[in-house]
C-alpha positions, 0 to 999 in steps of 0.5 A, a space after each residue: 750829824 754832829 754830836 750833841 753837845 747842849 750848854 747851859 751858861 749860868 752866872 757863875 758856871 758854864 755846864 755842857 752836856 753830850 748826850 751820845 755819852 749820857 747812859 742816865 747813871 743819874 748822878 747828877 739827878 740825884 745829887 742836885 735834883 734842883 739843877 738838874 731835872 730831866 721833866 724840866 725844859 731846858 733841864 739844866 739850871 746853873 743858877 739854881 745851885 752854888 758853882 762849887 755844889 755843881 762842879 762836886 756833882 758834875 765830877 761824880 758823872 761817871 761817863 763824862 757826859 757832864 762838864 763844867 766851866 767855872 766863869 767865877 774864877 773857881 777851879 777847874 776839875 782837876 784830874 783823879 790822882 789814880 787811874 781806876 777801871 772799874 768792871 760794871 756788872 752786865 754794863 761797860 768799864 767805867 774809867 776814871 784818870 788822867 785819860 787820852 782816849 783814842 782810837 787806831 787811825 783817828 777820824 777819817 782824815 786825821 791821825 790818831 794823835 789828833 783824835 786822842 782826847 783828854 777825859 777824866 770820866 768815861 764809860 766805855 764799851 764791852 758788849 760789842 753792840 754800841 753805836 758809839 764805841 768806843 763809848 758805851 750808849 746803853 746798848 748792853 740793856 737791849 742785847 741782852 749782855 750778862 756779865 757779873 763783873 768779876 776780876 780775879 784778884 790773881 791777875 794782878 797785885 792785890 791793892 789790899 797787899 800794898 796799903 802797908 806800904 806808902 800808899 798806891 796813889 802816893 807811890 805814883 804808880 797809879 799817876 796819868 796820864 793813861 793812854 786808852 786805844 781802841 784796836 781795830 776789831 780787838 781789845 781796849 788797850 791800856 797803856 800803863 797801870 791801872 786799879 782793876 775793880 770788881 762790879 761790887 768793888 770786892 776786889 781791887 788790883 792793879 794791872 800794868 798795860 792790860 787788854 780788856 774786852 769790848 767784843 762781849 764774848 770773852 771767856 776771860 772778862 774783863 781781859 781779851 783772850 783773842 775771841 774777837 779773831 778767833 770768831 771773826 775768822 771762823 765765819 770767814 772760813 765758813 764763807 770761803 766757799 762762796 769765794 767771798 773770802 779766799 784762803 791764802 794758804 791751806 792754814 788760814 783764810 784771809 778776812 777782813 773786817 767787812 767779810 767777818 761782818 756779813 758773815 758773822 750775821 748769819 753764824 751768830 745772833 744779832 745780840 751777841 755779835 760784835 758789831 764792828 761795822 768796820 769798826 777801826 777804833 775810831 772814836 765816831 763823832 756821830 753814830 745813831 743811838 740806841 736810848 729811847 727817845 724819852 730819856 735821849 731828850 735829857 
């Protein structure tokens, strides 16, 4: 099944909509209801406002589900000057910047370099249950994921402490490009300096090359603490006696993503499990969305 990207072309601007990336933050609906009306078919009318207004609203879409192409010679979307990651309360990582988002191995038959995409806005899963990893698909609502979105200011350099200097953005410390790689059955690896914000944006800190949790179980959220590996290894030990995972030494058993997945079914609840499904960090071109039919029709 191909990605559900819809095109809506007007005289001045063309709007594209990736339904699989949308988690209904509704910035578009609130910003320009005459253009973006989910109760209308087609739900996007690019003739209902001028191109500048439409472009401005689309640039506020936090997931990157909406994009635009100017047909009137107007400016294209520019990469944000800063790489910013916001840890949403009970939700995804909202990432903005000059992003290069890729998996560890890429699509079957391709390479990681070929798979990496240039993005400016994205919502990345951190509950571990999305069917569209590494992107969020709103499954955190269904699986009961809870996390306050707090950020420990002691883990980096507090932005307010730097604002008396030339400025964080002008210093170039947060300038892109920023690589974001979904490690196989592991965390999101950021290659560069980011500004990490808490869900309430009360804490803003600079962190370099962080590994952020995407299994939903780290006790050091938003950072990875290795829980994804420990839980998989523990599940593998439990299944070793059934010969599904044979120890290679007296200390640690060997394990695979498929073994961990099957044993996790019995050792952890489906709501709390890191749903690897043999996850290799690949950006999936197709997956079953968990968004209800009434919303997915946007």
